[in-house]
Residue, then its C-alpha position, 0 to 999 in steps of 0.5 A: m838549663k838557664f843562661g848562666f855561668a855554667f851554660f856559657f862555660q859548657s858552650i865555650m868548652l864544647g866549642i873548643g873541643l869541636a874546633m880542634d879538627a877545624f883548627s888543624v885543617s885551617l893550619a893546613n890551609g894556611l900552610n898551603e897559601p902563605a900569601m893569604k889576605k885577612g879577608r880570605m882568612c875571615g871567609i875560611a874561618g867563617i865557613f868552618a864556624g858556620f858548619q860548627l854552628a849548624m851541625p849541633l843545631i841540626g843534631w838537636i833538631c834530629v834528637s827532638t824530632i827524628a832521633q831513631y833515624f839520626e842514630a842509624f846515621e851516626k855510625c856513618i859519621p867517622w867513615i864520611a870524615l875519613i873519606l872526605l879528609c883523605f881525599i882532600g889531603g891525598k889530592m894536596l899531597c899528590e899536587s905537591i909531590r908532582s910540582k916540578d918547582c916546589c917554590d911556585e905559589k900554590p893555588a888557593v883552596g877553592l870554595a868547593a874544597l872548603l865546603v867539603q873540609g867544613v862538612a868533614t871537620s864538623i860532621d861529628a858535631l851532629s852528636v852534640g845535639f844529644t848533649i844539648a837535647d834538654y835545652c829549649f830552642a833558645e838555649a840550643l841556638a845560643a849554645c850553637f852560636l857560641i860554638g861557632a864564635v869560638t870556632f871562628l877565633i880558633c880557625f883564624a888563629g890556625l890560618a895565621i899560624g899556618k901562613k907564618a909557617g908556610t912562608k918558612l916551609a914553602c917547598k914542603a907546605g903542601i906535603l905537610g898540609g896534606t899529611i895533616l888532613i889525612f891524619i885528622g881523618l884517621e884520628i876521627f875514624i880511629t877515636s870513634w871506635l875507642 
């Protein structure tokens, strides 16, 4: 495939489709931390974008080199996403329910939790390596950078929307955010079997 309108359009559409889980998790993070600063928002969106950029490229490399091993691993992807997102969402739910004073400032999501969220929301992007298998390395790299850029913008918007809603839903934000994460994990798992 040559660099043209179709290439850029397909890459942007892939980015939008892949970023929806990360958008929902960003929304939950914004709900959990309504006082989040713009620099932190850029950092969180950057983590999600980095994973969404890396996973399709890793998938492309796997398809190009060790495809038979990747196919066996692909069956585990929905289980991994389900476990990771349900764990983080459940933890957020428990902390919110146990909190005695619901209007206290909630602790920010730490780097380790953000990395787990990044993996959980982007692991299904490994399979994009199959859809771009006929690309040369430069095309695969360009497509992955476009996917990452789209993810960054979408996640930043999710954080901003979540922050805005978080200030209005201060006492219920952790419960809503945790529920969203669990729902996303279930959605990834269920749709993988359809």
